[in-house]
N, C-alpha and C positions, 0 to 999 in steps of 0.2 A: 569543276576537269581544273587542271590549277592551271597558269600561267606562267609567265618567266622567271616570273617576282617571288613566285611560291604561295601567293593570292586563290582564293578560291574564285573561280565565278561561279556565279550563283546565277540559280535555276532563273531568273527574273533579264538577266545582264547578260546569259549566253542566248536566251531567245533574243532579248532584243539585239542584240549581235549578230545573230542568221537573219535578221530579219532586214536587220539597212543592210544586209550582203546582198537583200533580196531582191530591196527596194533600187540597187544600186545597177542591176541590174537590168529592171525592168523599167527604170527611167532611159537606159541608150535607147532602148524601143519607144521612146513615151516620144514624140516628133513636135516643136509647135510651129506649121505653117508659117513663114513671115512672107509677105504679103513681094512682089516680088524679085524673091530674094532664092534662099536655101531654104533649110529650117535647123533650126538647135533644139536639144533633146535638155529631159533632165534633170538628167544625169550627176551633173554639178548641184541641185537642189539636192539631189538627198545624203554627195558623196559631206555637203554643209552640214549638213543634218547629224551626220553619222561622232560630227566632231560634239556638233551640239550639244547631240541628244546626250552621247555614250562616253561625249572625253578624249581627252587626245589619245590613253591606250586602245583605248576597247574603240572607239574609233576607224584610229588605224586598219587594228588587226580586223576591225569588218567591209573594208575596202580591201583592204588586203589579199584577204578570201575571196572577194571578188575578183579583182584579178588572180589568184593563184589556177583560181575555181579555170579561167577563159586560158589561159598559159596550159588548163592540161585537156583542153581539146575542146571545154562545153560553150558552145556560141553562143555566148553574154555579154560580146563588145558589140558593139552598132555593127561590124564586119565583118563581124565571127570571134574566130575564137583560133589557139593552138598556138605552139611556142613557135611559127613563124611571124608570131607579132609581134616579137620585140623588134623584129626589122624596121617595122613600118616606122614612118614618119610621126606618128600621131603617136606611138603608142608609146613617152615621154609626158602623155599628156598622164594617162593610165595612172604612171607612178607617179604622176604628179599629186593625184585622186589621195594616195593614202596619208602622202609628207599632209598635206590640204586637211586631212579629217584631223590628226597628231595638233597639225599645228594648229586650226582652229577650237577642237577641242582642247588642251594645253590653255589656251589666253578666254577660253571661257569659263576655266575651270579658276582660274586665276583671279579678273578678274570681275567684280558685280555684275549682277542678271539683271544688266535690263537694254531695252533697244540700241542704247549707241557699240556697249560693246561685243555686242550680239553682232550688230553689221561690221566692226573696226574683226573682228575676231575672223565673221567672214570675207572683210577685203584682206588683211594677209594672206587666206586661205586662196582669193583671188589669185595675192601676183608670185605664190608657193606654185600652185597649181602650171603659171603662165610664164613666170620661171625655169623652171625643171622642164616642162614641155617643150619650148625656145627649145633649149639649149643643146635638146635632144633629139627637135628635127633636122640643126645646123647641124647636131657629128654625125648624126646617121645620111641626109643629104650628099656633105662632103665627100662624108668620109668611108661609110659605104658603098650611098648608089652612085655614086662619082657620077653626082646631081650640084656643078655646087653651085648655090644660090646664098648669095648678101643677108644677113643681117637683119638689113630693116626690110628685102623681101621677107621674109618669113616672120617678121612679126608683124607688118600689113597686111600678110593673107589669114589674123586672125579681127580683123574687120572686114566689110563692117557688123558683120553679122554677131562672130564667136564670142570677143568681149563687151560692147553691150548689152548682149541677150543674157551674158554668166553677171557683170554686174547689176541686172536688174535680178535674177538671182539669188544674189548677197543680200538683197534690200527685204526680197519677199522670203529668206532664208531669213534671215532676223526674226523679221516678222513672226514666222511661227515656230521658230524654236523659242520666243518668250513664251509662250503659250501654249503650247506642250510641256515647258518645266512648269510652269505657272498653275498647269492642267494633272502635274502628280505625274508624267511621261518625260521620265526621265533614268539612270544608272542607277547602280545603286553606288 
């Protein structure tokens, strides 16, 4: 299979891309309960690992395939699937996941392989996901759904569970990413 830049994907890389597409989908349904609150999923964890293990381009391609599968109707998103998902306020986070895999992957490719740099790459992905997700949510709520919501309300809706939980997933993904890389589990 050839990518848009003319470079062929090896069988190993193709399998890894497919595997991370599946892991992101499965991660949407792995729910970690938090006492006295709701739950969070491991989806963001697998998005970060896709970037760290596959690199920027293949990580974004893998997560992009996941989003595309959901948009064509496969119920891989946490609340189902289908093209109608694009008008849900949370869809921006899915778009952010594609950019997150790219940014996390590019940074991990450019920086020396160590925990600190992988953690910084994950934090950059964290900022990208929430940046795109919050802006998209604001736009959908205020201009499509005609449900006025202030920036502060949308930002605060990410607390107390989502942002702290995803920050912890950044810590874990950096550690797991380093271990996998040292074990030889990464794209060519």
